[in-house]
C-alpha positions as CSV (number, residue, x, y, z in Angstrom):
1,M,79.0,137.0,212.0
2,S,82.3,137.4,213.3
3,E,83.1,133.9,212.6
4,N,84.8,133.3,209.3
5,V,83.9,129.3,209.2
6,T,81.9,128.5,205.9
7,N,79.9,126.1,207.8
8,Q,79.8,123.9,210.6
9,L,79.0,120.4,211.8
10,I,76.2,119.9,214.7
11,H,75.8,116.4,216.0
12,S,72.0,116.2,216.6
13,E,70.2,112.7,218.3
14,I,66.9,113.4,216.8
15,Y,68.8,114.5,212.9
16,G,72.2,113.3,213.2
17,D,75.1,115.1,211.7
18,I,73.9,118.4,210.5
19,Q,75.8,120.7,208.4
20,V,75.1,124.2,209.1
21,D,76.0,126.9,206.5
22,H,77.3,130.5,208.8
23,N,74.1,132.3,207.9
24,Q,71.8,129.6,209.4
25,I,74.0,130.5,212.7
26,Y,72.3,133.0,215.3
27,N,73.1,134.6,218.5
28,F,70.8,134.4,221.2
29,A,72.3,136.4,224.0
30,Q,69.9,135.8,226.5
31,G,69.6,132.3,225.9
32,I,66.3,130.8,225.4
33,V,63.4,130.6,228.7
34,G,64.8,127.8,230.7
35,F,68.2,127.7,229.0
36,S,69.1,131.2,229.0
37,H,73.0,129.4,229.2
38,L,72.7,128.6,225.1
39,D,73.9,131.1,223.3
40,K,74.5,129.7,219.5
41,F,71.5,128.3,217.6
42,A,71.3,126.9,214.3
43,L,68.0,127.7,212.4
44,L,67.2,125.4,209.5
45,P,64.5,124.2,207.9
46,L,62.6,121.4,208.0
47,E,62.3,119.4,204.7
48,E,59.3,119.1,202.8
49,S,57.5,121.5,205.0
50,D,57.0,125.2,206.3
51,L,58.2,124.1,209.4
52,F,62.0,125.1,210.8
53,V,64.0,123.3,213.8
54,L,66.2,125.8,215.9
55,Q,69.0,123.1,217.1
56,S,71.5,124.2,219.8
57,F,75.1,123.9,219.3
58,S,76.2,123.1,222.7
59,E,73.5,120.8,223.6
60,E,70.9,117.7,222.7
61,L,68.2,120.7,222.5
62,S,66.0,121.6,219.0
63,L,62.8,123.2,219.1
64,M,60.1,122.9,216.1
65,L,59.2,126.4,214.9
66,F,56.2,127.4,212.9
67,P,56.2,130.9,211.0
68,A,53.9,133.2,212.5
69,M,53.1,134.7,209.0
70,L,51.8,131.3,207.9
71,S,48.9,131.2,211.5
72,D,45.9,132.5,212.3
73,N,46.5,133.0,215.5
74,H,46.0,136.7,216.1
75,I,48.5,138.2,218.4
76,G,50.2,141.6,218.3
77,F,52.5,143.2,220.4
78,Q,54.8,145.9,220.7
79,I,58.5,145.2,220.8
80,D,60.5,146.7,223.5
81,D,63.4,149.1,222.5
82,A,66.0,147.1,224.7
83,T,64.8,144.2,222.7
84,V,65.0,146.1,218.9
85,E,68.4,147.7,219.5
86,Q,70.0,144.0,221.1
87,L,68.3,142.1,217.7
88,G,69.4,145.3,215.3
89,I,66.3,146.0,213.8
90,K,66.1,149.1,211.9
91,N,63.0,148.5,210.3
92,Q,60.0,145.8,210.6
93,D,60.7,143.9,207.5
94,D,64.5,142.6,209.0
95,L,62.4,140.7,212.0
96,V,60.7,137.3,211.7
97,I,58.9,135.7,214.1
98,F,57.7,131.8,215.0
99,Y,56.1,130.3,217.3
100,V,57.1,127.6,219.0
101,L,55.5,124.4,218.3
102,R,54.2,121.1,219.8
103,F,52.4,118.5,219.7
104,I,49.9,117.0,222.1
105,D,47.7,114.0,221.3
106,K,48.7,114.7,217.8
107,K,47.3,118.1,217.9
108,P,49.6,121.1,217.0
109,F,49.6,123.6,219.5
110,I,51.4,127.3,219.7
111,N,53.2,129.5,222.1
112,V,51.7,133.0,221.2
113,R,52.9,134.5,224.4
114,A,56.5,133.7,223.8
115,P,57.2,133.7,220.1
116,I,60.9,133.5,218.9
117,L,62.1,136.8,217.2
118,V,64.9,136.5,214.8
119,V,66.7,139.3,212.4
120,P,68.6,137.4,209.4
121,K,70.6,140.8,208.9
122,T,72.2,140.7,212.3
123,Q,71.9,136.8,212.8
124,K,70.9,137.5,216.6
125,G,67.3,135.9,217.7
126,C,65.6,135.8,221.4
127,Q,62.6,134.7,222.8
128,Y,60.3,137.1,223.8
129,V,57.8,137.0,226.6
130,I,54.9,139.1,226.2
131,S,53.8,140.6,229.3
132,N,50.1,140.3,228.3
133,E,48.4,137.4,230.4
134,A,45.5,136.9,227.9
135,L,48.2,135.2,225.8
136,S,48.4,131.8,225.8
137,F,51.3,129.5,226.0
138,R,49.7,126.8,224.5
139,E,47.1,127.3,222.0
140,P,45.8,124.9,219.4
141,L,47.7,126.8,215.8
142,V,45.7,127.8,213.1
143,I,46.8,127.6,210.0
144,K,45.6,130.9,207.4
145,G,42.9,129.7,205.6
146,D,42.4,126.7,208.1
147,A,39.9,125.8,210.8
148,P,41.6,125.3,214.0
149,C,43.8,122.0,213.5
């Protein structure tokens, strides 16, 4: 990224003061669904878990993320050329895919229709809405090797 700052501080009502290293800062040029005006986020691992938090720098907005590679919710999708170029994806290994995770009645659900895509090498990300209407915005999470949660 162009910023020469080693780290930055975000204040979150949920997580308190968060020290963010420069390699945890991602630019979302088009924002995320419902928040297109937000373009700077921190991608932070949630301690003692496989979960991540995507925290906005400018507003009190955070999303809990679950790595798609740990999920057995099988989906396949093609990323359009414009998104590949925007994120700076050179090969498939550059891309990390997350599902937005929500708990409803204490059960975990993920949004498989609009995953969060990030490219650590370019520190760019986006929420990619898949046009396949058979995919759900709210699907029970299935962790690899487990039964549905």
